[in-house]
Each structure stands twice: as C-alpha cells, then as structure tokens.
N, C-alpha and C positions, 0 to 999 in steps of 0.2 A: 185650676189650670192643668195640673198633672192628670187629673181624672179625664179631662177633655182630650188631652193628647193621647192617653191610653185608649180611649174610646175610638178616636179617629184611626189609630193604628189597627185596632181590632176590626173596625168597619172596613178599612181598606183591604186587609187580608181576606176578610169574608168575601168582599166583592171580587177580588182577584181570584179566589178559589172558584167562585161561580163562573168567572169568565174563562178560566183555563180548564174547566172540567172536561174530561174525555177529549184529549188531544186528537186532532185530525190532521193527517198528512197525505199528500199525493205520493204514490209509489212510482218513481220514475222507472221506465223500462230499462232493464239491465243493471239497475242499481239497488242496493239494499241497505243504504245508510242515509238517515235523514235527521232533521232537527239541528240544534245548535247548543253550544256551551256558553253560558254567561254567568254573571255574578250578581248577588243581592247583598246590599249593605245593611247590616243589622241595625235596627233602631234602638235596641236596648230593652225593648218590651216583648221580644219574641224568643221562643224556643226554636230549636231546629224542627220540632214537630209542626209548629205553626208555619214555618217556611216551607216545609215539605208539602203540607196540604195546600198552601197557597199556590204552589207551582205544580200541583198534581203529581207529586213524587211520593214514593213510599219511604218509611223510616230507614229501611236498609240502604236505599240509594243516597239519601242525604248524608248519612253517617259514613258510609264507605267513601264517598267523594270528598269528605272533609275530615280526614283522620286527625285525632288528637283534639278536636273541638268539642267542648262540653255541650251535649245536646240540650241540657236543661238551662244552663247559664252561659250561653255564648256571649263574648264581650261585645259591647256596643261599638259600632263602626267596623266590625270585622267583615271582610268580603267572603261571603259564602258561595262556593262553587255550586252552580245549578246544572246538574247533568241532564240536559234535555236533548241529548243526541243519542240515537238508538241504532243498533244493528239488528236487522230482522232475524228472527230464528229461522232455521231451515224450514222449507215448505213442506207440503204445498200451502201456498198462501191463499187459502179459502176459509170462509167461516171464522171461527174463533180459535186462536192458539193461546195456550196458557203455558208460559215458561216458568217452571217451579223455582229454580235457583235464582232467577232474575226477579221473581215475584211481580210479574207483569202480564197483562192480558193484551192481546192484539185481535182486533176484529176487522176482517177484510170484506169489502163490498164494492161492487161496481156502481158508480154514479155517472149516468150517461155512458160515455166510453172510457171513463177514467177509473183506474183502480185506486182506491183510497184505503187507508188503514186508520182505525180509531184505536187508541191505546190508553191504558190506565194501570196504575199500580194495584196490587192485590195483597191480601193477607192469605196465608196458606196454612196447611196442617202442621201441628206440632210433631216432634220427633216420634216416629212410629205410626203417625196418622196422616202421612202425606197422601194427597190424592193419587190414586193409581194412574200411571201413565196409560195412554191409549186413546181411542176415538169414541166419543159420545155423541149424543144428539140432544138438542133442546126439545124436550117432548111436551113441556107445559110451561106457561107463564102465569104469574100471579101477582097482582097488586095488593098491597096490605095483606101479606100472607100470615096464616096461623103457623106457629111452630109446634109440630107434634114431636115432643121430646123423645128421642130414641132411648130405649131401655138402658143401653150401655152408658149413656150420659147421666141418666137418673141414678144409676148405681154409684157414679162418681159423686153426685150431688143429690142426695135423697130429698132435699128441700124443694127441688124443682117440681112443678105440676106436670101433669100429662100433656097439657096443651097450654101454650102461651099465646094469647090473642094479640092482634096488631096493637102497636103502641110503643112507648119509649123503652119498655123492658124486653121487647122482642129482638133477639140477636140477628134475625133475618132482615131487619130494617123494613123499608116500605115496598121493596120489589124483589122478586125471586125468579130466576130462570132454572127450572128443574131439569136435571140431566138424566139420561136414559139408563144409566147403570149405577148400582149402589144407591146410597141415600144422598148423593152429592147434589149441590146446587150452586149457582153463581148468584150472589145476593148482596144486599146492602149490609149495614151494621149499625148497632147503637154504640159501638166503641171504636170511633175512627182512629184512635191511637194504634190500633192493631194492624193497620194497613202497612205493608212492608215488613211484617213480622210473622213468625210461626205461632199462630194463636188458635187456629180452628181445629175441629175434629175431622177435617178433610175437605170441607166446603171451601169455596173461593169467595172471599169477602172484598167488596169495593167500598170506597167512600160513598156516602149517601148521594152526593151530587153526580158521581160517575155512573152509578147504577140507574139513577133517574134519567140520565141522558142516553145510556145504552139500551135500556129496556124497550123503548118504542122502535128502535132500529133493528132488533134481532127477531126474525120470525121464528115461529115453531118449525122444527125440522132443520134448523141450522146445525151443521157439524161442529163439534168442539174437540180439538185435539190437545191433550195434556202432554207436555214435553219436559224433558230434563236436559237442558243445554246451558251449563255454566259458561261455556266458551262459544263465542259467536264470531265469525269472520264475514266481512262484507266489503262491497265495492262502492266507491263514489268517485266518479271521474276517473282519474288515473291512479288513485290511491287505494290501498288495501287497509281496512280498519279492523282492529281486534278489540272486542268488548268482553271482558272476563269478570265473572262473579265468583264468590267462594263456592267451592264444591260441597254443598251442605251435607250430602250423604256419603261423601268420600267414594264416589263411583268412578272417578277418572284418575287412576294412579299415574298415568302418563299424559299430562295435558299437552305437551309438545306434539305428541303423536296425533292428538285430536285436531290441533291447528293444521298440521300437514295434510291430514285427511280432508279437512274442510277446504283447504286451498285446492286440492285435487278435484274436489266436487265442483268448486266454482269454475275451474278451468274447463271441465266437461260441459257445464251448463252454459258458459258464455263463449267458449271457443277462443279465449284470450289467455296469454301467458302471464302467470303471476310470479313475482320475485319477492321473497320475504327477507327481511333483515332479521335473522334469527337471534341476534343479540338483543334487538328491541323486543322481539316476541318474548324472550325469556324474562326481560324486565317487567313486561306487562303481566305475565303469568305469575311472577313472584309477588306482585302487589295487585291482586284482583279487586279493583275499586269500582268496577262498573262503568268507568268512563272510557268511551271508545278512543283508541289511540291509533295513529297511522303506523303501520309496521311493514309496509312494502309498497310496491308499485305494480301497475298493470301495463302490458303492451298488447 
C-alpha cells in the first residue's frame, strides 16, 4: 500500500509538471504584474525540489519563498508557498529576456493581436562564469544536439571526451538554441536539480519539459537580452508591486536608489503618479525572497 501511495504521488507530480511546463500569460496593456500566490500541502513524500519542478519553479524561488523549511525533509502537511506571481523585468518586451538574479527566462510574442509572455526558471553560470549581459540572437536551433566539449571544461575534467553524443549523459539535453556570441546556448539538461541554481559554465539551462515546449516557438533570428535586475517594480491596477531577489554579484550597493529610479521610469512610461510606502519598500529589500509585495499606489 505504501508503495502504491508513493507511486501515485510521484505520478501526480509528474503529470502536474507536464501540465504546468512553460507558463503562458497575457500581458495586459499598461500593467507588468501577473500570476498569483497560492499554497501546496506537502504529502510527506516530496522534497521542495519535487514541488518546485511540479509548479515550474526554480530551486532558488521555492527556497527563498519558504525560509527555514528543510528542502530535503519538509514536514508532512506543511503549507508551502508557491510564488507564481511575477513582475516583468524592464523592457523592451520583445524576444527573450533572461534575468540572471531571478534565474528566469521570459519569451514575448504576439498571438493574434495579443501580447503574451512565456516564462520558465533557468539554471545559470557559477561564480565567475555568469553569462555576459547584452543582446544576442538565436542563430541556430538543434534537436538532439551533440556537445562539443570546450577545451577549458576538459582541462577541469580530463575524463571528458571531445564530443558527447545525444543521450542521457549529454548535459545539453534534447534541445538547444545557440546564441550569436561566445559559446552560449539556451538548452535542456540531464540534471534538473540544477534549475534555479548557479551550476553552468555560462549557458542557460531549462527543465526538459520547458525547453521541449519553448523550442518550437522560438524562430531563428529571435533577439535574446541577458539582464541583471535583482529589483523589479511593476504596476497592477492601482497598486505598485516590488519583487526583490538577492543581489548575487553585489552590484547594487544602494537598492533603495534603484527602486526610486524604477518608479521614475514607470511614471514616464505610463504618465501616472506613483506613491511609494518607503517603510514597506525597506522591509521588502531587507528580505529579498522573490515574492512580489504591494509597496505603493498609483493615481
């Protein structure tokens, strides 16, 4: 009976992961906040990594949003916060945006007359090997790619061959979108636990189910912009939301200044007046957990 229950839990998580792969949202005109916050009750047979993948979240998101909870042995019956609410990074909102501190990819496209965004968590480069910020282009797509191991990686691990063929040992997974500068690519992975972590040599990794869904949507020639925005400010209705992530590279010594700068930008773009609760802003910045919080209003 215990085996059957465990099997059913595993199967339900697998099906949920497939159902929620590559989230799609309509981008309302004049707004930059979408999604929702909800909770998941732990069955007792799940780690936070299982829950994260089931809801298409990265390891960083699930851990930041649930501080103090053991990611490997969370208690049965505990209510896990699922942070499925997002603030868009600063634009332009075209092509693919990859926000490094957030460890998340956004892909914008027009369907009919509607602007939609597809989004998924990613794994990024380790310290000293972060993808260079800037604008790239998808210049080639490949299903079941071969991995031509860079010499620098073979020096780190001499046991690696020069070329790894498609299959379970290939870290590129089953799909790759090659970028126009450097040796970077957006690709799958044979190690899903690395999504939402700093694990790569600079490439952008996605869950297998996310890259499988993204691959046919992205044409060759799509622009890709790599950003570094740990602090994001956005509007929804008459509320201002702040979403803050840890400043991985310690690039923003004065985060409050960044919030005020973002508020000024939103006022210019929307022609509306923004009023911030600075005490609330400070509290969110003091605990950057990646969960969007209301910090002001719009007139």
